[in-house]
C-alpha positions in Angstrom: 0.0 0.2 -0.2 2.7 2.7 -0.2 2.0 4.2 -3.3 -1.2 5.5 -1.1 0.4 6.4 2.0 0.0 9.9 1.2 -4.2 9.6 1.2 -3.9 6.9 4.3 -2.2 9.2 6.3 -4.8 12.0 5.6 -7.7 9.7 6.6 -5.8 8.1 9.6 -5.0 11.5 10.9 -8.3 12.8 10.5 -9.3 10.0 13.1 -9.4 9.6 16.5 -6.0 7.5 17.8 -7.9 5.8 20.4 -11.0 5.0 17.9 -8.0 3.1 15.7 -6.9 1.0 18.2 -10.1 0.4 19.8 -11.4 -1.5 16.6 -8.9 -4.0 16.4 -7.1 -5.7 13.5 -9.2 -6.0 10.1 -11.6 -9.3 9.2 -11.2 -11.1 6.5 -14.9 -9.7 5.1 -14.3 -6.1 7.6 -11.6 -3.0 6.2 -10.9 -1.4 9.6 -8.0 1.3 9.1 -5.3 0.7 11.3 -2.7 3.3 12.1 0.1 1.8 10.7 1.3 0.4 7.0 3.3 -2.9 6.9 6.3 -1.7 4.3 8.2 -5.1 3.7 8.7 -8.6 5.2 12.2 -10.0 4.9 11.6 -13.8 6.0 14.7 -16.3 6.3 13.1 -20.3 6.5 15.1 -23.6 6.8 13.0 -26.1 5.3 16.1 -29.1 4.8 14.0 -31.7 6.8 11.9 -32.6 4.1 9.8 -34.4 4.3 8.9 -33.1 7.3 6.9 -30.0 6.8 9.2 -28.7 10.1 10.1 -24.8 9.5 12.9 -22.8 11.8 12.2 -18.9 10.6 12.8 -15.4 10.9 10.5 -12.7 9.7 11.5 -9.2 10.2 8.8 -6.9 9.4 8.8 -2.8 8.7 6.2 -0.9 9.7 5.5 2.9 9.4 3.0 4.4 11.5 0.7 6.7 9.5 -1.2 8.4 13.0 0.3 9.2 16.6 -0.3 5.9 19.2 0.1 6.9 22.5 0.0 3.1 22.9 0.9 1.5 19.5 0.0 -2.1 19.4 1.2 -4.3 16.7 -1.3 -7.1 15.4 -0.1 -9.5 13.8 -1.0 -13.7 12.3 0.8 -16.7 13.2 -0.9 -19.9 13.3 0.1 -23.6 14.6 3.7 -22.3 14.7 5.7 -21.2 18.0 6.6 -17.8 18.8 10.3 -18.0 20.1 10.8 -14.0 20.6 10.0 -10.7 18.9 12.2 -8.3 19.0 12.0 -4.4 18.8 14.9 -1.9 18.9 17.1 -4.5 21.1 14.7 -5.3 23.3 12.6 -8.5 23.3 8.9 -8.0 23.9 5.7 -10.0 25.5 3.8 -11.0 23.1 -0.1 -11.4 24.2 -2.4 -14.0 21.9 -6.1 -13.0 21.3 -8.8 -15.6 21.0 -8.6 -19.1 20.0 -7.2 -20.7 16.7 -10.8 -21.5 15.9 -11.9 -17.5 15.6 -11.9 -15.9 12.7 -10.2 -12.8 14.4 -7.2 -14.9 16.2 -4.1 -12.7 16.2 -1.2 -11.8 18.2 -0.2 -8.4 19.8 2.8 -6.6 20.8 2.9 -3.2 22.5 5.2 -0.4 21.6 4.2 2.5 23.6 4.0 6.0 22.1 4.6 6.3 18.7 4.3 9.4 16.4 3.1 9.5 12.5 6.1 8.8 10.2 7.9 6.5 12.6 8.8 3.5 11.8 9.6 -0.1 13.6 11.5 -3.2 12.4 9.5 -6.1 14.4 12.1 -9.4 14.3 10.3 -12.1 14.9 11.8 -15.7 15.6 9.4 -18.9 15.4 9.6 -22.7 14.9 7.4 -25.7 14.2 5.3 -27.8 11.9 3.3 -25.9 9.3 0.0 -27.1 8.8 -3.3 -26.8 6.4 -6.0 -24.7 7.0 -7.9 -25.3 10.1 -11.2 -26.4 10.2 -13.0 -28.7 7.7 -10.8 -27.6 4.2 -7.6 -29.0 3.3 -6.6 -26.7 0.6 -4.9 -23.5 2.3 -2.1 -23.5 4.1 1.2 -25.6 3.8 1.0 -29.3 2.1 3.6 -32.0 1.2 2.5 -34.0 -1.7 4.2 -36.1 -4.1 7.8 -35.0 -3.1 6.8 -31.4 -3.2 6.4 -28.6 -0.1 4.0 -25.8 -1.0 2.0 -23.1 0.6 -1.2 -22.0 -0.9 -2.3 -18.7 0.3 -6.0 -19.2 0.6 -8.6 -21.3 2.2 -11.7 -22.6 0.8 -13.7 -23.4 4.4 -11.5 -21.7 7.2 -13.0 -18.8 8.4 -10.1 -16.5 8.1 -9.4 -16.9 4.4 -5.9 -15.4 4.4 -3.5 -18.6 5.2 -0.3 -17.2 4.7 0.0 -17.5 8.5 0.3 -21.2 8.5 4.1 -20.1 7.4 5.1 -16.8 8.3 4.2 -14.2 10.7 2.4 -11.4 9.3 -0.5 -8.8 9.0 -2.4 -11.3 7.0 -5.4 -9.0 5.3 -5.5 -7.9 1.9 -5.6 -4.2 2.5 -2.1 -4.1 3.9 0.3 -4.8 0.7 3.8 -5.0 1.4 7.4 -5.6 -0.7 8.9 -9.0 0.2 12.2 -10.5 0.4 12.6 -14.5 1.1 15.9 -16.4 2.1 15.1 -20.2 1.8 17.7 -23.0 3.3 16.8 -26.4 1.7 18.6 -30.1 0.8 21.3 -29.3 -2.4 18.3 -31.0 -4.8 15.7 -29.1 -3.8 14.9 -26.0 -5.4 13.0 -23.2 -4.1 10.6 -21.1 -6.0 9.3 -17.8 -4.3 7.8 -14.5 -5.5 9.7 -11.9 -7.2 12.9 -11.9 -8.9 15.3 -14.7 -8.6 18.9 -12.9 -6.3 20.9 -15.8 -5.1 20.3 -19.5 -5.6 23.8 -21.4 -4.5 25.1 -24.4 -2.6 26.7 -23.5 0.7 29.7 -25.4 1.0 30.9 -26.5 4.6 27.5 -27.0 5.9 26.6 -30.5 7.2 25.6 -32.2 4.3 25.8 -28.9 2.1 22.7 -26.9 2.1 21.0 -24.8 -0.9 20.2 -21.1 -0.4 17.9 -19.3 -2.3 16.9 -16.0 -2.2 13.6 -13.9 -4.2 12.9 -10.6 -3.7 9.5 -9.1 -4.4 10.0 -5.2 -5.4 6.1 -4.5 -6.1 3.9 -4.6 -3.0 2.2 -7.8 -2.6 -0.8 -8.6 -0.5 -0.1 -11.7 2.0 -2.4 -14.0 0.9 -0.4 -14.0 -2.4 2.7 -14.8 -1.0 4.0 -18.0 -1.2 6.8 -20.9 -1.8 7.4 -23.8 -3.7 10.3 -26.4 -2.6 10.9 -29.7 -4.6 13.5 -31.4 -6.8 12.1 -29.2 -9.6 13.8 -28.9 -13.2 12.6 -25.4 -14.5 11.0 -25.0 -17.9 12.3 -21.6 -19.8 9.5 -20.6 -21.8 10.3 -17.3 -23.1 11.6 -13.8 -21.8 9.4 -11.4 -23.8 8.0 -9.3 -22.0 9.3 -11.0 -19.0 11.1 -14.2 -17.9 8.3 -17.0 -17.9 9.0 -20.3 -16.3 7.2 -23.4 -15.1 8.7 -25.0 -12.3 7.8 -29.2 -12.7 9.2 -32.3 -12.0 11.7 -33.8 -14.4 8.7 -36.5 -14.7 6.4 -34.2 -16.0 8.3 -31.8 -17.8 8.0 -33.2 -21.5 3.8 -32.9 -20.8 3.9 -29.3 -19.3 5.9 -28.1 -21.8 3.4 -28.8 -23.8 0.5 -27.2 -21.8 2.4 -24.2 -21.3 3.6 -23.8 -24.8 1.0 -21.3 -25.3 1.7 -19.1 -22.5 3.5 -16.3 -24.2 0.2 -15.4 -26.5 -1.6 -15.4 -23.4 0.8 -12.8 -21.8 0.3 -10.7 -25.0 -3.4 -10.9 -25.2 -3.8 -10.1 -21.8 -1.2 -7.2 -22.3 -3.2 -5.9 -25.6 -6.6 -6.3 -23.3 -5.5 -4.6 -20.3 -2.0 -3.1 -19.4 1.5 -4.2 -19.6 2.3 -7.0 -17.3 2.8 -5.7 -14.0 5.4 -7.4 -12.6 9.2 -9.0 -13.2 8.7 -12.3 -14.1 5.1 -14.7 -14.9 6.0 -18.3 -12.8 4.3 -21.3 -12.1 5.1 -24.3 -10.1 3.2 -27.6 -10.7 1.5 -28.9 -7.2 -0.8 -31.3 -6.6 -3.9 -29.8 -5.1 -5.3 -27.0 -7.5 -4.4 -23.6 -8.7 -3.7 -20.7 -6.9 -2.5 -16.9 -8.3 0.4 -16.2 -5.8 1.9 -13.1 -7.1 4.4 -14.0 -9.7 4.9 -17.8 -8.9 1.5 -19.7 -9.2 1.0 -22.8 -7.7 -0.6 -25.0 -10.4 -2.5 -28.1 -10.7 -0.2 -31.1 -11.6 -3.0 -32.5 -13.5 -3.6 -30.1 -15.9 0.0 -29.8 -16.3 -0.3 -33.6 -17.4 -2.7 -33.4 -19.9 -1.0 -31.5 -22.4 -4.0 -29.8 -23.4 -2.7 -26.7 -24.9 -5.8 -24.2 -24.8 -4.9 -24.5 -21.0 -7.5 -22.1 -20.0 -6.6 -22.5 -16.0 -3.4 -21.3 -17.0 -5.0 -17.9 -18.6 -7.4 -17.5 -15.2 -4.3 -17.6 -13.2 -2.1 -15.2 -15.4 -5.1 -12.7 -15.4 -5.2 -12.8 -11.8 -1.6 -10.9 -12.0 -3.7 -7.9 -13.4 -6.9 -8.4 -10.9 -6.1 -9.2 -7.7 -2.3 -9.3 -7.5 -1.7 -5.6 -9.1 -5.3 -4.5 -8.0 -6.3 -6.3 -4.6 -9.5 -6.4 -3.1 -9.6 -4.3 0.0 -11.0 -7.2 1.8 -12.6 -10.3 0.6 -16.2 -9.5 0.4 -15.0 -8.1 -3.0 -13.5 -11.8 -3.8 -15.5 -11.1 -7.3 -13.0 -8.6 -8.5 -10.6 -11.4 -8.7 -12.7 -14.3 -9.5 -15.1 -13.2 -11.9 -12.4 -11.4 -14.2 -10.2 -14.3 -14.1 -12.8 -16.3 -15.3 -13.8 -13.8 -18.0 -10.3 -14.1 -19.0 -10.5 -17.7 -19.7 -13.4 -16.4 -22.5 -11.2 -14.0 -23.6 -8.6 -16.5 -24.6 -11.4 -18.6 -26.1 -12.4 -15.6 -28.4 -8.6 -15.1 -29.0 -8.3 -18.8 -30.4 -11.7 -19.9 -31.8 -13.0 -16.3 -32.8 -16.5 -15.2 -31.8 -17.8 -18.4 -31.7 -15.7 -19.6 -29.2 -16.6 -16.8 -26.9 -20.2 -17.1 -27.1 -20.0 -20.9 -26.6 -18.1 -20.5 -23.5 -20.1 -17.4 -22.2 -23.2 -19.6 -23.0 -22.0 -22.4 -21.1 -21.2 -21.2 -17.8 -24.5 -18.5 -17.9 -26.4 -22.5 -18.4 -24.1 -24.1 -15.7 -24.4 -21.0 -13.3 -28.2 -21.2 -13.3 -29.1 -25.0 -14.0 -26.4 -26.1 -11.4 -24.5 -24.1 -9.5 -27.6 -21.8 -8.4 -29.7 -25.4 -7.4 -31.2 -25.4 -4.3 -33.1 -28.8 -4.4 -33.4 -32.1 -5.8 -30.7 -34.1 -7.4 -27.5 -32.1 -7.7 -28.5 -29.3 -5.8 -25.3 -27.2 -5.6 -24.9 -23.5 -3.8 -28.3 -21.8 -4.2 -28.8 -18.4 -5.0 -27.3 -15.3 -3.6 -25.3 -12.2 -4.3 -22.1 -11.8 -5.5 -20.7 -9.5 -3.4 -20.4 -10.2 0.6 -22.1 -13.6 0.0 -23.0 -16.2 2.8 -19.7 -18.1 3.5 -20.9 -20.5 5.8 -23.5 -22.2 3.5 -20.9 -22.4 0.5 -17.0 -21.5 1.2 -14.6 -18.6 0.7 -14.7 -19.0 -3.0 -18.1 -20.2 -4.0 -18.6 -20.9 -7.9 -20.8 -18.4 -8.3 -18.6 -15.4 -8.2 -16.7 -17.2 -10.8 -19.3 -18.5 -13.3 -22.0 -15.7 -12.6 -19.8 -13.1 -12.3 -17.9 -13.9 -15.4 -21.0 -13.8 -17.7 -22.5 -10.5 -15.7 -19.0 -8.7 -17.3 -19.7 -10.0 -20.9 -23.3 -9.0 -20.4 -21.6 -5.2 -19.5 -19.4 -5.3 -22.1 -22.3 -5.9 -24.8 -24.2 -3.1 -23.3 -21.1 -0.1 -23.3 -19.1 -1.8 -26.0 -15.6 -2.8 -26.4 -13.9 0.6 -26.8 -15.7 2.0 -23.5 -15.5 -1.2 -21.4 -11.8 -1.8 -21.5 -10.8 1.6 -21.5 -12.5 1.4 -18.1 -11.0 -1.7 -17.2 -7.1 -0.1 -18.1 -8.6 2.9 -16.0 -9.4 1.0 -13.1 -6.1 -0.9 -13.1 -3.6 2.6 -13.9 -5.7 3.9 -10.8 -5.4 1.3 -8.2 -2.1 -0.4 -9.3 -0.1 -2.3 -6.4 -2.8 -1.1 -4.2 -6.5 -2.1 -3.2 -9.8 -1.4 -4.7 -13.1 -1.5 -3.7 -16.4 -2.5 -6.3 -17.3 0.9 -6.0 -14.1 1.7 -6.7 -14.3 0.2 -10.2 -17.9 1.4 -11.0 -16.2 5.0 -10.7 -13.6 3.8 -13.6 -16.1 2.1 -15.6 -18.7 5.1 -15.5 -17.1 7.4 -17.7 -17.8 8.1 -21.8 -20.5 5.5 -21.5 -24.1 5.6 -21.4 -24.9 2.8 -19.6 -25.8 3.3 -16.1 -23.0 1.3 -14.7 -23.7 2.3 -11.0 -27.5 0.4 -11.4 -26.0 -2.3 -13.5 -23.6 -3.3 -10.6 -26.1 -2.5 -8.2 -28.8 -4.8 -9.6 -25.9 -8.1 -11.1 -23.3 -7.7 -8.0 -25.3 -6.6 -4.9 -28.5 -8.5 -5.9 -29.2 -12.1 -6.7 -31.1 -14.5 -9.1 -31.0 -13.5 -12.9 -33.7 -12.9 -15.6 -36.5 -15.0 -15.9 -39.1 -14.6 -18.8 -42.6 -14.7 -20.4 -42.4 -14.6 -24.0 -45.8 -14.1 -25.5 -46.3 -14.9 -29.0 -49.5 -13.1 -30.6 -50.0 -14.4 -34.4 -51.4 -11.6 -36.9 -52.6 -11.6 -40.2 -49.1 -11.1 -41.5 -46.7 -11.4 -38.7 -46.1 -12.2 -35.0 -46.1 -10.0 -32.4 -43.4 -11.1 -29.9 -43.6 -9.8 -26.1 -41.1 -10.5 -23.6 -41.6 -9.9 -19.9 -39.3 -10.2 -16.9 -41.2 -12.2 -14.5 -38.0 -13.3 -11.6 -40.1 -11.0 -9.2 -43.6 -13.0 -9.5 -41.5 -15.9 -8.7 -39.9 -14.5 -5.6 -39.8 -10.8 -4.5 -36.7 -10.9 -3.2 -34.6 -11.5 -6.8 -34.0 -8.4 -8.8 -35.6 -6.8 -11.5 -33.0 -5.4 -14.5 -33.2 -2.3 -15.5 -30.5 -2.8 -18.7 -30.8 -6.1 -19.7 -28.9 -7.2 -22.7 -30.7 -9.6 -24.7 -29.6 -11.2 -28.1 -32.1 -12.4 -30.2 -32.2 -13.7 -34.0 -35.1 -13.6 -35.9 -36.7 -13.3 -39.7 -39.0 -9.9 -39.3 -42.2 -9.1 -40.8 -40.3 -7.7 -44.2 -38.4 -11.1 -44.5 -34.7 -9.5 -43.4 -32.6 -11.7 -41.4 -32.2 -9.7 -38.0 -29.3 -10.5 -35.1 -29.8 -7.7 -32.7 -29.5 -6.8 -29.2 -32.1 -5.5 -27.1 -31.6 -3.5 -24.0 -34.8 -3.6 -22.1 -36.2 -2.9 -18.6 -38.2 -5.2 -16.2 -40.4 -2.3 -15.8 -42.0 -2.4 -19.2 -42.2 -5.5 -21.9 -40.2 -5.7 -25.2 -42.3 -5.6 -28.1 -41.3 -6.5 -31.6 -42.5 -8.0 -34.9 -41.4 -11.7 -36.3 -42.4 -13.0 -39.8 -43.0 -16.3 -37.9 -42.3 -17.8 -34.1 -40.2 -20.4 -35.6 -37.7 -18.2 -36.8 -37.1 -16.6 -33.2 -34.2 -17.5 -31.0 -33.8 -15.6 -27.9 -30.0 -15.3 -26.1 -28.7 -16.5 -29.5 -27.0 -14.4 -32.0 -23.5 -13.2 -32.1 -23.4 -10.7 -29.9 -23.5 -11.7 -26.5 -25.5 -14.4 -24.1 -26.6 -13.3 -21.1 -27.9 -14.8 -17.5 -31.9 -15.3 -18.9 -34.0 -18.0 -18.8 -37.8 -18.2 -20.7 -39.6 -19.7 -18.0 -42.6 -19.4 -20.2 -43.6 -19.2 -23.9 -47.1 -18.8 -24.8 -48.9 -18.8 -28.1 -52.0 -18.9 -29.7 -53.4 -21.2 -31.8 -55.1 -20.1 -34.8 -56.6 -21.1 -38.0 -59.8 -21.8 -40.1 -61.7 -22.7 -36.3 -63.7 -19.5 -35.6 -62.3 -20.0 -32.1 -58.5 -19.8 -30.8 -56.7 -20.8 -27.5 -53.6 -20.4 -25.6 -51.0 -22.6 -25.3 -47.8 -22.2 -22.7 -44.3 -24.5 -22.3 -42.2 -24.6 -19.7 -39.3 -24.6 -19.4 -37.5 -23.1 -21.7 -34.4 -24.0 -22.2 -35.1 -27.3 -21.4 -32.7 -30.5 -20.6 -35.0 -33.9 -20.2 -38.7 -32.6 -20.9 -41.1 -29.9 -21.0 -44.3 -29.4 -19.8 -47.6 -28.2 -22.5 -50.6 -26.6 -20.9 -53.5 -25.1 -22.5 -56.5 -22.9 -22.1 -59.2 -25.1 -24.4 -59.0 -29.2 -23.9 -62.2 -30.2 -25.3 -60.4 -31.6 -28.7 -57.6 -33.6 -29.6 -54.0 -32.0 -30.6 -50.9 -33.3 -32.3 -47.8 -32.7 -30.7 -44.4 -32.4 -32.3 -41.3 -31.3 -31.8 -39.2 -30.7 -35.3 -35.3 -29.4 -35.8 -34.7 -26.4 -37.8 -34.0 -28.6 -40.8 -37.9 -29.6 -40.4 -36.9 -33.3 -38.7 -39.2 -34.2 -36.4 -37.5 -35.9 -32.9 -40.9 -36.1 -31.4 -44.6 -37.1 -32.6 -47.7 -37.8 -29.5 -51.1 -37.5 -29.2 -52.5 -35.2 -27.2 -55.6 -36.7 -25.7 -59.0 -34.5 -25.3 -60.1 -34.0 -22.0 -56.4 -33.2 -20.5 -54.7 -29.6 -20.0 -51.7 -30.2 -19.8 -49.1 -32.8 -20.9 -45.4 -33.9 -20.2 -42.9 -34.1 -23.4 -39.7 -36.1 -23.1 -36.7 -34.8 -25.1 -34.6 -37.8 -24.3 -34.9 -38.4 -28.4 -34.0 -34.6 -29.2 -30.4 -33.8 -29.2 -29.5 -30.7 -28.4 -30.5 -27.3 -30.1 -33.0 -25.3 -31.7 -36.6 -26.8 -32.0 -40.1 -25.6 -33.0 -43.0 -27.3 -31.0 -46.0 -27.8 -32.9 -49.5 -28.1 -31.3 -52.2 -28.8 -34.2 -55.8 -29.1 -33.1 -58.6 -29.2 -35.6 -57.1 -27.4 -38.0 -55.6 -24.9 -35.7 -51.6 -24.5 -35.4 -49.7 -23.4 -32.2 -46.3 -22.6 -32.7 -43.4 -22.1 -29.8 -39.5 -22.3 -30.1 -37.5 -24.3 -27.9 -34.1 -24.7 -26.6 -32.2 -28.2 -25.3 -29.9 -27.6 -23.4 -27.6 -30.3 -21.6 -28.7 -31.8 -17.9 -26.5 -29.9 -16.0 
């Protein structure tokens, strides 16, 4: 946070020091302004007892005070390791532990006496012990040893304190206070240790017992603690280029061939993201193969070994983690309520990568897949496959999901794609560049993103973000087909609040539709309509209409009911309704007039029927199985006593 020191000082000086002290350290989902700013961590760690996770460590923390404090207290986090001593200005201080390890607020404190704004302290902490994984039910965050690799994952999925760097080094473990990092590791001779920043030294210390390897790294750019890491293993280094910066992957020798193939397009990924955003902001691009998932540590990404072993050159996960170097690492959320500012953007960059490789078709296919995955799998609350449920992207309910629920990945991705469609490429990407430049190497909140985007655009970005990020749900549509003499009138209404009043009504919903208009021209149009009034337009025939289709965007919309009027030689007409739409395994038809027998056909775009049945008189509803129909667009045709009703239907995979 050094780049924002002056601004921080002006804020803090306006506050009473006692007020700052009384509130304690920030919590994972709460930012509390502190009277100090951590400038630097210098860590020396002995990890030469492998496969044990034992560490003997020293961490020197440099702190600037940015407000007068009559009784300054510095809080720091360290879990599962023993504090041997804390020394400041040659004096050993007493350490007070606050709370229980099971508490999210668990931390240690040292009293420093009176401190004036502008003063600095160097706090030297000696510690030792066996490093552990995150506490609680999770096994992802913290320090792991698997497959001859010792490594630290910076966050936990299930713990209540989120940031897990405190499992290997003492630190003020909150994303709001970024600092530079210097690390020195002592390891067995055959074990390379990789960490954040640029390599300063890698040498064998002769004459030490059994010889020891010393590796030093310097991260000169401010870094959030949850993005600090180390990996130690008998790695070989794969060099993948030097432009714009060195790009390296650390791999066990047995995996090096497959890993080289999986990362063969890494230079293209860097080039793409630089073109879309701003130049790569750090000294290197680094990945290290580890067994338990992928994590975007600044310049040294832990990467899922299974993906490296696959030889998949598209490697969207590598793009995802690389994108975090801009979204999350360069600009870090002020606290974890704003985690969507990292995960939604990184997931959206997967789609940008597909757009680069496979054109607009590849981009839209990926966006549509993520939208469907969110609505029909992730958001399910009951039944087979029930998952996370429906909640807002901002400040989501962690107790019932995790620190990183899939919702903020998939829903957030599509929300960004929709905003791009509304704003246009020039304004959208210019706004993101503005956001990155204005908050580079610092912190940001969701409102900071809104401010950066809400320039030179007709889109009400504030309302859009309020509805899609702070609100919950997605758009549910009722589509009414009103046949006329020469065309069919389409009337689309948002009905999600009719079904659940806690859901959001969207004022700027982009809806890409393709159809043949009344004049016979083919249309591929993005309508932007508000939930306060229906969207209406004319098509040549209902069979030509496709909703959430076309070449522009894919949106978070679900057609929950389609209704049509059956017309023909008979003097009477009646209404037909179809739901759900899109469908996967079956659809339900209902009609207002059940006095006659009808025939039902599900017909594909080529005119072939994949389903035919008789709808007997006296039955107001009918369940139509679609297992014999492939995924795609269809028309459901219902014929009754010379009258015909047609309804468009989209069949998707079963999520």
